[in-house]
C-alpha positions in Angstrom: -7.9 45.7 -25.5 -9.7 42.3 -25.9 -9.1 41.4 -22.3 -10.5 44.7 -21.1 -13.7 44.0 -23.2 -14.0 40.5 -21.7 -13.5 41.8 -18.1 -15.9 44.6 -18.8 -18.5 42.2 -20.1 -18.0 39.8 -17.2 -18.5 42.7 -14.8 -21.7 43.7 -16.6 -23.1 40.1 -16.3 -22.2 39.9 -12.7 -23.8 43.3 -12.0 -26.9 42.2 -13.9 -27.2 39.0 -11.9 -26.7 40.9 -8.7 -29.5 43.2 -9.7 -31.8 40.3 -10.4 -31.0 38.8 -7.0 -31.6 42.1 -5.2 -34.9 42.7 -7.0 -36.1 39.1 -6.1 -35.3 39.6 -2.5 -36.9 43.1 -2.4 -40.1 41.7 -4.1 -40.1 38.8 -1.6 -39.7 41.1 1.4 -42.4 43.5 0.3 -45.1 41.1 -1.0 -44.3 37.4 -0.1 -42.7 37.1 3.3 -44.9 36.3 6.3 -44.3 39.9 7.6 -44.5 41.6 4.3 -45.5 45.3 4.2 -48.1 44.6 1.4 -48.7 40.9 1.6 -50.5 39.0 -1.1 -52.8 36.1 -0.2 -50.7 33.0 -0.9 -50.3 29.7 0.9 -47.3 28.6 2.9 -46.6 26.0 0.2 -46.4 28.6 -2.5 -44.2 30.8 -0.3 -41.9 27.9 0.4 -41.7 27.2 -3.4 -40.8 30.8 -4.1 -38.1 30.7 -1.4 -36.6 27.6 -3.0 -36.6 29.2 -6.4 -34.9 32.4 -5.1 -32.3 30.4 -3.1 -31.6 27.7 -5.6 -29.1 25.0 -5.0 -27.1 26.3 -7.9 -27.0 29.8 -6.4 -29.0 31.3 -9.1 -32.5 32.9 -8.9 -35.0 31.0 -11.0 -36.5 33.5 -13.4 -39.9 31.9 -12.8 -39.8 32.3 -9.1 -42.9 34.6 -8.9 -45.0 33.1 -11.7 -47.5 31.4 -9.3 -47.8 34.5 -7.1 -48.2 36.7 -10.2 -51.1 34.4 -11.4 -52.8 34.7 -8.0 -52.6 38.5 -8.2 -53.8 38.7 -11.8 -56.8 36.5 -10.9 -57.7 38.7 -7.9 -57.5 41.8 -10.0 -59.8 40.2 -12.6 -62.4 39.5 -9.9 -62.5 43.1 -8.7 
């Protein structure tokens, strides 16, 4: 029974990580990529930084990958 719980928990973690990766790619595609459907006004430098944080050398998505873009959007909303 213990090995089932460990395997089940490992599967849950893997599914969770896969969900984070999928969400990051979807957010990038919709708002950040050069041909985004609903682009936000960011520089190429910021875009490259986001790509590097999504496609990290360690294979993990950096949880702070969209912080700079989020700040830009919040500032734009405050000015409207």
